[in-house]
N, C-alpha and C positions, 0 to 999 in steps of 0.2 A: 927970242924969248922962249923959255922952256914952259911947257905946260905944267901947271901945278895940280897936284892931286889933293883933293879934299878927303881926308880920312874921317869917317864918322866913328866916334868912339861910343860903343854901347857898354854901358855899365849895368851889370846884373845885380840887383839888390835882393838880398834875402830878408824877407819880412819875418822876424822871429817874435814879434809882440803878440798880444792877445787881441782878439776882436772885441768890440763892444758887447756883442751877444754872449761871448764866453765869460766876460767879466760879470755881466748881469746874472747869468746862471750860477756862477760861483758865489756871488753875494746872496742870492736867494737861498742857496743850500746852507750857507753859513748862518743866515738869519733864522731859518727854520731850526737848525741845530741849537743855536744859542737861545731861542725862545723855549725850546724843550728843556734845556738845561736850567734856565731861569725858573721855569714852572716847577721842575723837580726840586730845585733848591728851596723854593718857597714852601712846598709841601713837606720837605724834610724839617724845616724850622717849625712849622705848625705841629708836626708829629712829635718833635722834641719837647715842645711846650706841653702837649697833652700828656706825654709820658712823665714829664717832670711833675705835673700836678697829680696824676693818678698814682704816682709812687709816693709822693710826699704827703698827700692828704690823708690816707689811712693811718700813717704813722703819727701825724699830728692829731688826728681824731682819737687814736688810742691814748696818746699822751694826755690830752685834755680830759678824756673820760676817766682815766686813772686819777687825775686831780679831782674831778667831781666826786668820784666814789669815796674819797677820803673826807669829804665835807660832812658836817652834821646835817640831819634831816631839816633842822630849822633854818640852816644857811642855804639850803638848796632852793634856787629860784631861777627864773628866766634871766639870762645874762648874755653879753656879747663882748667881743674884744678882738685883739689881733695877737699874732705870735711874736711880735717884737722885730728887732733888726735882723735876727737870724733868718727869718722867712718874710721878706718884704712882700706886701700885697696879699698875704694870706690872712683871712679873718675867720672868726668862729662865732656861732650863735647857738645858745642852748635854750631849749624850752622844756619845762618840767610839768607833767600833768599827772593828776591822780588817775588810778585805774579803778574802774567800777566793774565788778563782776559778782554775780550771785554764786557762781560755781566756786570761786575762791574764798567765799565767806569772809572770815576775819583777816585772812592774809591780804586781801585787797586793800585794807586800810593802810598797810605799810608798804604797798607796792607802788612804785613810781615809774612812769614812762618817761625816759629821757631821750629827747631828740637833739642831735648835734649836727650842725651843718658847717662844713668847712668850705670856704669860697676863696676864689682868687680873682683879683682885678675887678672888683665891683660885680661879682657873680658872673663873670665870663665863664668860669668853671665852678661847678658845685659838687660836693660829695656829702651824702646824707648817711648818718649813722644813728640807729635806734637801739636802745637797750632798756630792758626792764630790770629795775633794781629794787631788791627787798631791803628796806631800811630797818635795821635792827639796832637796838641799844647795845653798847659794849658790855654792860653789866649783865645782860641776859644770857 
């Protein structure tokens, strides 16, 4: 009987995967980066809404004020409304007050203080515009 030799086979394995710690660090970095991007995106949307309002509101106020200036003195009164389907969510409110001044003498009788407020989404944003208007008859 021949003696048999037992050969032990050693297999060397190369571990090329990631450890749990490396995966957790990578996920933490990604989470921090995505949180920052998400916050920045939210701020950008808020800034866009602010810019949209503060660009549109003065133009709408000027338009409404031009409409008010064409009205007769008798028709001029407190009023409110919206700007229709072209500007959804935008509302306006006008208050008209008499001006009392001893310095202006008789001119004060025809002088009106017109306050116009343009608001968006139930006064989430508001824009105030004030004008003093001397009401004169066309025939004078």
